[in-house]
Legacy VTK file of the C-alpha trace (Angstrom):
# vtk DataFile Version 3.0
C-alpha trace
ASCII
DATASET POLYDATA
POINTS 316 float
3.383 -14.337 18.824
0.500 -16.184 16.323
2.434 -19.456 16.969
4.025 -19.385 20.404
3.650 -22.962 21.932
3.561 -20.952 25.429
0.388 -19.093 24.349
-2.954 -21.133 23.787
-5.303 -19.322 21.209
-8.802 -20.718 20.603
-11.481 -19.408 18.357
-15.083 -19.216 19.933
-18.211 -19.711 17.914
-21.783 -20.558 18.960
-21.130 -23.980 20.879
-20.553 -25.645 23.919
-16.839 -25.589 24.141
-14.871 -27.807 26.359
-11.554 -27.133 27.414
-9.267 -29.843 29.219
-5.509 -29.786 29.984
-3.148 -31.453 32.016
-1.667 -28.654 34.862
1.746 -30.507 34.616
1.749 -29.786 30.763
-0.738 -27.053 29.947
0.765 -26.827 26.168
-1.138 -30.114 25.575
-4.599 -28.598 25.839
-7.478 -29.867 24.206
-10.346 -27.834 23.025
-13.516 -29.563 21.713
-17.111 -28.888 20.658
-16.235 -25.710 18.486
-16.398 -26.516 14.537
-14.228 -23.395 14.028
-11.748 -24.447 16.459
-11.618 -27.799 14.646
-11.294 -26.138 11.398
-8.163 -24.068 12.954
-6.495 -27.043 14.403
-6.726 -29.004 11.152
-4.995 -25.841 9.511
-2.552 -25.604 11.966
-1.655 -29.307 11.658
-1.130 -28.630 7.792
1.530 -26.141 8.508
3.157 -27.723 11.341
6.427 -28.223 9.566
6.494 -24.423 8.971
5.822 -23.635 12.767
8.524 -25.901 13.622
10.876 -24.496 11.262
10.292 -20.970 12.457
10.860 -22.175 16.200
14.041 -23.565 14.966
15.018 -20.434 13.463
14.443 -18.439 16.341
16.541 -20.876 18.409
19.427 -20.309 15.672
19.016 -16.428 16.179
19.212 -16.922 20.086
22.261 -19.215 19.829
24.186 -17.036 17.303
23.393 -13.977 19.487
25.028 -15.643 22.513
28.254 -16.180 20.966
31.082 -13.997 21.654
31.532 -11.049 19.527
34.836 -12.750 17.876
32.914 -15.807 16.643
29.898 -14.051 15.246
29.671 -14.298 11.688
27.933 -11.985 9.060
27.481 -14.685 6.648
25.677 -16.862 9.378
23.191 -14.073 10.236
22.481 -13.594 6.740
22.051 -17.218 6.582
19.529 -17.086 9.256
17.936 -14.053 8.246
17.332 -15.731 4.831
15.738 -18.710 6.077
13.621 -16.458 8.473
12.137 -14.469 5.493
11.692 -17.998 3.429
9.781 -19.504 6.261
7.593 -16.353 6.725
7.017 -16.286 3.065
5.699 -19.667 2.856
3.299 -19.334 5.773
2.063 -16.145 3.915
1.688 -18.028 0.960
-0.319 -20.808 2.695
-2.697 -18.313 4.416
-3.338 -16.484 1.432
-4.288 -19.483 -0.644
-6.355 -20.438 2.339
-8.214 -17.266 2.289
-8.873 -17.460 -1.428
-10.105 -20.860 -1.361
-12.444 -20.508 1.769
-14.168 -17.078 1.622
-16.987 -18.694 3.613
-14.837 -19.602 6.448
-14.932 -17.729 9.622
-11.181 -18.645 9.834
-10.374 -16.577 6.922
-10.693 -12.965 8.058
-8.741 -14.182 11.320
-5.833 -15.113 8.732
-6.130 -12.005 6.859
-5.856 -9.835 9.954
-2.797 -11.692 10.836
-1.087 -11.144 7.598
-1.952 -7.285 7.266
1.711 -6.340 7.724
2.977 -8.830 5.029
0.603 -8.363 2.202
0.257 -5.379 -0.266
-2.592 -2.914 0.402
-4.419 -3.751 -3.031
-4.214 -7.617 -1.996
-5.795 -7.081 1.531
-8.496 -5.143 -0.032
-9.313 -7.892 -2.441
-8.895 -10.665 -0.153
-11.469 -8.815 2.072
-14.156 -7.931 -0.638
-14.190 -11.562 -1.694
-15.399 -12.839 1.634
-18.699 -14.007 1.769
-21.575 -11.551 3.297
-22.222 -13.589 6.296
-18.535 -13.850 7.213
-18.220 -9.993 6.755
-20.795 -9.690 9.351
-19.110 -11.622 11.933
-17.085 -10.005 14.948
-13.721 -11.590 13.639
-14.200 -10.012 10.180
-14.829 -6.704 11.531
-11.807 -6.829 13.696
-10.037 -7.716 10.434
-11.534 -4.618 8.771
-10.424 -2.325 11.674
-6.724 -3.892 11.127
-6.526 -3.359 7.446
-8.441 -0.191 7.067
-5.865 2.187 7.608
-3.625 0.156 5.120
-5.953 -0.006 2.053
-5.855 3.319 0.355
-8.775 2.817 -2.251
-11.777 4.919 -1.769
-14.040 2.476 -3.392
-13.028 -0.078 -0.639
-13.715 2.269 2.243
-17.002 3.231 0.675
-18.059 -0.255 0.320
-16.787 -1.424 3.718
-17.290 1.616 6.105
-15.802 1.453 9.494
-17.008 4.772 10.796
-19.708 7.064 10.800
-20.499 8.842 7.476
-18.975 12.335 8.336
-15.670 10.593 9.372
-15.653 8.510 6.136
-16.246 11.620 4.286
-13.626 13.667 5.933
-11.027 10.934 5.233
-11.917 10.508 1.459
-11.863 14.401 1.337
-8.471 14.880 2.983
-5.517 15.527 0.819
-2.585 16.624 3.309
-1.810 16.756 6.952
-2.154 20.565 6.937
-5.904 19.996 6.874
-5.868 18.582 10.372
-7.100 20.366 13.283
-6.677 18.837 16.778
-7.173 19.951 20.176
-4.328 20.841 22.793
-4.279 19.907 26.509
-6.224 23.478 26.987
-8.893 22.334 24.468
-7.460 25.117 21.855
-7.324 23.987 18.450
-3.882 23.405 16.808
-4.247 24.131 13.212
-1.573 21.905 11.106
-1.627 24.472 8.314
0.572 26.527 10.682
3.199 24.241 10.107
3.523 24.657 6.154
7.057 24.969 4.867
8.379 22.554 7.745
8.825 18.756 7.842
6.744 17.398 10.394
7.613 14.467 12.592
4.410 12.893 13.996
4.559 10.814 17.193
1.525 8.918 17.537
1.412 7.484 21.368
-0.972 6.455 24.224
-0.603 7.038 27.732
-1.381 3.079 28.102
1.739 2.277 25.793
4.981 1.524 27.763
7.122 1.411 24.363
5.798 4.953 23.655
6.851 6.441 27.160
10.279 4.692 26.772
10.863 6.535 23.594
10.390 10.036 25.238
14.143 10.936 26.246
15.204 9.931 22.687
12.469 12.144 21.208
13.336 15.157 23.475
16.779 14.657 22.249
15.995 14.872 18.747
13.863 17.905 19.284
16.862 19.746 21.023
19.163 18.626 18.099
16.995 20.063 15.294
15.477 22.946 17.116
17.037 25.372 14.810
15.967 23.402 11.446
12.816 23.582 9.419
10.933 20.508 11.443
8.239 20.413 13.755
7.449 17.727 16.247
4.056 16.862 17.027
2.812 14.531 19.482
-0.826 12.834 18.812
-2.213 10.869 21.628
-4.757 8.523 20.541
-5.908 8.232 24.122
-9.780 7.820 24.747
-9.583 9.384 28.211
-8.304 12.861 27.848
-7.607 12.783 31.498
-5.169 10.108 31.425
-3.524 11.963 28.381
-3.086 14.681 30.367
-1.653 13.238 33.496
0.810 11.066 31.273
1.957 14.326 29.765
2.872 15.873 33.362
4.194 12.646 34.759
6.577 12.006 31.877
7.455 15.570 31.308
6.252 15.772 27.434
7.727 18.627 25.736
6.605 20.289 22.309
3.196 20.177 20.693
0.721 17.880 22.468
-2.574 17.233 20.830
-5.277 14.198 21.073
-7.739 12.458 19.167
-10.006 10.428 21.130
-11.463 8.443 18.289
-8.115 6.552 18.576
-7.604 4.203 15.741
-10.553 5.085 13.993
-9.842 8.866 13.990
-9.090 10.702 10.639
-5.506 11.376 11.533
-4.722 7.666 12.351
-6.570 6.276 9.291
-4.813 8.818 6.926
-1.495 8.171 8.326
-2.022 4.486 8.358
-1.706 4.105 12.250
-2.373 0.337 13.149
-0.506 0.327 16.625
1.573 2.620 18.805
4.317 3.853 19.034
4.151 4.962 15.461
6.077 7.576 13.780
5.433 9.320 10.462
7.191 12.053 8.443
5.565 14.724 6.636
7.331 16.983 3.869
6.831 20.887 3.812
3.549 20.623 1.578
1.946 18.264 3.895
2.316 15.062 2.170
3.550 11.764 3.868
6.949 10.797 3.168
7.165 7.659 5.422
4.375 6.006 7.317
6.866 3.849 9.430
9.793 5.983 10.522
12.450 4.233 12.720
12.138 4.608 16.768
13.641 7.837 18.187
16.155 5.807 20.063
17.560 4.071 16.697
20.283 5.518 15.042
18.862 5.248 11.636
16.229 7.916 12.222
18.815 10.554 12.598
20.319 9.487 9.512
16.921 9.781 7.530
16.070 13.252 9.129
19.553 14.457 8.402
19.207 13.402 4.747
15.709 15.282 4.309
16.996 18.348 5.947
20.220 18.095 3.995
22.467 18.404 7.335
26.090 17.736 6.779
26.181 18.442 3.063
LINES 1 317
316 0 1 2 3 4 5 6 7 8 9 10 11 12 13 14 15 16 17 18 19 20 21 22 23 24 25 26 27 28 29 30 31 32 33 34 35 36 37 38 39 40 41 42 43 44 45 46 47 48 49 50 51 52 53 54 55 56 57 58 59 60 61 62 63 64 65 66 67 68 69 70 71 72 73 74 75 76 77 78 79 80 81 82 83 84 85 86 87 88 89 90 91 92 93 94 95 96 97 98 99 100 101 102 103 104 105 106 107 108 109 110 111 112 113 114 115 116 117 118 119 120 121 122 123 124 125 126 127 128 129 130 131 132 133 134 135 136 137 138 139 140 141 142 143 144 145 146 147 148 149 150 151 152 153 154 155 156 157 158 159 160 161 162 163 164 165 166 167 168 169 170 171 172 173 174 175 176 177 178 179 180 181 182 183 184 185 186 187 188 189 190 191 192 193 194 195 196 197 198 199 200 201 202 203 204 205 206 207 208 209 210 211 212 213 214 215 216 217 218 219 220 221 222 223 224 225 226 227 228 229 230 231 232 233 234 235 236 237 238 239 240 241 242 243 244 245 246 247 248 249 250 251 252 253 254 255 256 257 258 259 260 261 262 263 264 265 266 267 268 269 270 271 272 273 274 275 276 277 278 279 280 281 282 283 284 285 286 287 288 289 290 291 292 293 294 295 296 297 298 299 300 301 302 303 304 305 306 307 308 309 310 311 312 313 314 315
C-alpha cells in the first residue's frame, strides 16, 4: 500500500539523488538530493500520527480475525471498521487540503491519483483543473489524468484535458449506451453489442496477465450456467495489448461465452465509458444499454448472485 513500511517509495525529479540504507534495517532508508522527495518526506511527517493509527488498526483487524469464532464480537468489528473509516477520512482530508494549497507542487497530482477511489468525480476534475499548467505537463500529472479520466464524466473536462486521440475522444463524447459498441472476437469478426438489446449484460473486464481475473473464471462459468435461461448475456472484454496472449489465455483457461478484445486497454472507449480503472472489473448493463452498476461484486462473492436475482426478479 501507499504507506506500507516495508515498501520504500521515492519520487524522482531532475536532480542527483543519493540513496543510502543499512542492509540490516532497510526500512531506515535515506534519500537525499531530490527537492520533491524532501517535500514528500515533510508531508509524510505531518501525517505520521495517521499512518501509525492506520497500522495499529490493521493490527487490531488481524488480532480480531485470529480469535476463535466464539470470542468474536460484531460490536468489536464495527468499532474497528469505524476507526478505520475515520482514519482514512482524515488522511483524505489532509491530502485534499494539500492539493488545494499547493497547485504548483508536483506532489499534488501524486496525491490526487492516490485518492481517486475516495473522492467524488466532480472533485477529482476540479482539483486537477486547478493544478498549475507546468505541473499538468509533468509525467506524474499525466499518470494522474489517466487514473481519474474514466471516473470524471464531465465532457468539458475531457475536452480541456484530452488523454486520447481526437477520434477516440469524439467517440467517447458521442457514445450514449453500451449497445453502440462493436469489438472483435478471437477470429477478428465484429461483435455488435446492439445484438444484446432487451437483455441485461454482465461485462467481465480482464487481461491475460491478471491473476485475480483468471481466478474468477470458475465462478463466472458457474453464473453463466445458473442464468443460462434468463435474459442476461455474459461478455468477457480483454484489455490485453497483445492479442496473441489474449487468445492463448482463453484456451489455457477454458474461457466460455462471448470473448472480445480492445487492444487500447484502459484508454479504450469501452474502458473509459465503463469507468474501468483496473481489472478484474465487473459492470452490469440494463436491457436499454445503460450502466446500472460500474463496480459489481466479484463472481465468487455471494452478493453478486443476490444483486443479479434482484434485477432478474428471480424467486419473486
